[in-house]
C-alpha positions as CSV (number, residue, x, y, z in Angstrom):
1,F,70.9,-117.2,60.5
2,Y,67.9,-119.5,60.4
3,Y,66.3,-117.9,63.5
4,L,66.8,-114.5,61.9
5,C,65.1,-115.6,58.6
6,K,62.4,-117.8,60.2
7,P,59.8,-115.1,60.1
8,F,60.6,-114.6,56.4
9,F,59.9,-118.3,55.6
10,K,56.5,-118.2,57.4
11,I,55.3,-115.5,55.0
12,H,53.2,-116.6,52.0
13,K,55.2,-117.7,49.0
14,M,54.0,-114.8,46.8
15,K,54.8,-112.2,49.4
16,R,58.3,-113.7,49.7
17,V,58.9,-113.2,46.0
18,I,57.6,-109.6,46.2
19,I,59.8,-108.8,49.2
20,L,62.9,-110.4,47.5
21,L,62.2,-108.4,44.3
22,I,61.9,-105.2,46.3
23,A,65.1,-105.9,48.1
24,I,66.9,-106.7,44.8
25,I,65.6,-103.5,43.2
26,G,66.6,-101.5,46.3
27,L,70.2,-102.9,46.1
28,A,70.4,-102.2,42.4
29,W,69.1,-98.7,42.8
30,N,71.6,-98.0,45.6
31,H,74.4,-99.3,43.3
32,V,73.3,-97.1,40.4
33,N,73.2,-94.0,42.7
34,A,76.7,-94.8,44.2
35,Q,78.3,-94.7,40.7
36,S,80.2,-91.6,39.7
37,K,78.3,-88.9,37.9
38,F,79.8,-87.1,34.9
39,G,79.0,-83.8,33.3
40,Y,80.6,-82.0,30.3
41,V,81.1,-78.4,29.3
42,N,82.5,-76.5,26.3
43,A,84.8,-74.0,28.1
44,A,86.1,-72.5,24.9
45,E,82.6,-71.6,23.8
46,I,81.8,-70.2,27.2
47,L,85.0,-68.1,27.1
48,Y,84.1,-66.9,23.6
49,L,80.6,-65.8,24.7
50,M,81.7,-64.0,27.9
51,P,81.1,-60.2,27.6
52,Q,84.7,-59.4,28.7
53,M,86.1,-61.2,25.6
54,K,85.2,-58.2,23.4
55,N,87.6,-56.0,25.5
56,V,90.2,-58.8,25.5
57,N,90.1,-59.1,21.8
58,H,90.3,-55.3,21.3
59,V,93.4,-55.1,23.6
60,L,95.1,-58.1,21.9
61,D,94.4,-56.7,18.4
62,S,95.9,-53.3,19.4
63,F,98.9,-55.0,20.9
64,Q,99.5,-57.2,17.8
65,T,99.2,-54.1,15.6
66,A,101.9,-52.4,17.6
67,L,104.1,-55.4,17.4
68,D,103.5,-55.8,13.7
69,T,104.4,-52.1,13.1
70,E,107.6,-52.5,15.0
71,Y,108.5,-55.6,13.1
72,K,107.8,-54.0,9.7
73,K,110.2,-51.2,10.6
74,E,112.9,-53.8,11.2
75,V,112.1,-55.5,7.9
76,E,112.4,-52.2,6.1
77,A,115.8,-51.7,7.7
78,Y,116.8,-55.1,6.5
79,Q,115.6,-54.3,3.0
80,K,117.6,-51.1,3.0
81,I,120.7,-53.0,3.9
82,E,119.9,-55.6,1.2
83,A,119.5,-52.8,-1.4
84,K,122.8,-51.2,-0.2
85,L,124.6,-54.6,-0.6
86,K,123.1,-55.0,-4.1
87,K,124.2,-51.5,-5.1
88,Q,127.7,-52.1,-3.8
89,I,127.9,-55.3,-5.8
90,D,126.6,-53.6,-8.9
91,E,129.1,-50.7,-8.5
92,K,131.9,-53.2,-7.9
93,A,132.7,-51.8,-4.4
94,S,135.7,-53.2,-2.5
95,E,135.6,-56.7,-1.2
96,A,136.0,-55.4,2.4
97,L,133.0,-53.0,2.1
98,I,130.9,-55.8,0.6
99,N,131.9,-58.2,3.3
100,L,131.1,-55.6,6.0
101,T,127.6,-55.0,4.5
102,Q,127.0,-58.8,4.2
103,E,127.9,-59.2,7.9
104,E,125.5,-56.3,8.7
105,L,122.8,-58.0,6.6
106,Q,123.3,-61.3,8.3
107,S,123.2,-59.7,11.7
108,K,119.9,-58.0,10.8
109,A,118.5,-61.3,9.6
110,D,119.4,-63.0,12.9
111,F,117.9,-60.1,14.8
112,L,114.7,-60.4,12.7
113,Q,114.4,-64.1,13.4
114,K,114.9,-63.5,17.2
115,A,112.5,-60.5,17.1
116,S,109.8,-62.5,15.4
117,Q,110.0,-65.2,18.1
118,A,110.1,-62.5,20.8
119,F,107.0,-60.8,19.5
120,Q,105.1,-64.1,19.4
121,D,106.2,-64.8,23.0
122,E,105.1,-61.3,24.0
123,L,101.7,-61.8,22.3
124,V,101.1,-65.2,24.0
125,E,102.2,-63.7,27.4
126,K,99.7,-60.8,27.0
127,Q,97.0,-63.2,25.9
128,N,97.6,-65.4,28.9
129,K,97.6,-62.4,31.3
130,L,94.2,-61.2,29.9
131,L,92.6,-64.7,29.8
132,T,93.7,-66.0,33.1
133,P,91.1,-64.1,35.2
134,L,88.3,-65.2,32.8
135,N,89.4,-68.8,32.9
136,E,89.6,-68.7,36.7
137,K,86.0,-67.3,36.7
138,I,84.8,-70.1,34.4
139,M,86.5,-72.8,36.6
140,A,84.9,-71.4,39.8
141,A,81.5,-71.5,38.1
142,I,82.2,-75.1,36.9
143,K,83.1,-76.2,40.4
144,E,80.0,-74.6,41.9
145,V,77.7,-76.2,39.3
146,A,79.4,-79.6,39.8
147,K,78.8,-79.5,43.5
148,E,75.2,-78.3,43.1
149,K,74.4,-81.1,40.6
150,G,76.4,-83.7,42.6
151,L,78.8,-84.4,39.8
152,N,82.1,-86.2,40.4
153,Y,83.7,-85.2,37.1
154,V,83.3,-82.4,34.6
155,I,85.0,-82.9,31.2
156,D,85.8,-80.0,28.9
157,I,84.8,-81.3,25.4
158,S,86.7,-78.5,23.7
159,K,90.0,-79.8,25.1
160,G,89.1,-83.4,26.0
161,A,90.3,-82.7,29.6
162,V,88.9,-83.2,33.0
163,L,88.3,-79.8,34.6
164,Y,86.8,-80.9,37.9
165,W,87.0,-84.1,39.9
166,D,85.8,-85.1,43.3
167,E,88.7,-85.5,45.7
168,A,87.0,-88.5,47.3
169,D,87.6,-90.4,44.1
170,D,91.4,-90.0,44.3
171,V,93.1,-93.4,44.5
172,N,96.7,-92.2,44.2
173,K,97.6,-93.1,47.8
174,D,96.0,-96.6,47.5
175,V,97.9,-97.3,44.2
176,R,101.2,-96.1,45.8
177,K,100.6,-98.3,48.8
178,K,99.8,-101.2,46.6
179,L,103.0,-100.7,44.7
180,G,105.0,-100.2,47.9
181,I,105.8,-96.6,47.2
182,S,106.2,-94.4,50.3
183,E,104.7,-91.0,50.4
């Protein structure tokens, strides 16, 4: 080691200090550059601003209007049965007829509850079907920008979720190995 460093010690004291400072700054700079780089995006805002969203919103509004119309018809049918039951009670109809109408009313109420949930599920499914291509387009753009800018991670601030990560930073295998978990 001494023979490798001997020329260094022959240099003037001030030059040695300068060379050491340059070496330290170089190492520090290398360490800073080696750290992960982060970026962030507001994917919800980008989605909202996409020109295709106007069409998506129109389709969803039309679909919801159709579902609402269908549901209102079922509510009206329920209300008719309810009015029929009230009339039967007021006119003191037979117990059997009242019971039959009450069962019909309960059946319609159960149907309305299930229909409400089914309509909500249909709306969510339609929304997902329409938004999936747009979200995929956004993700592709995020990945391209991350690679162009040399980012290791991109965080979506609208969801608080990591949207992109550099595969080189994956330590799952190392952690499993450390814990003795086979692949």
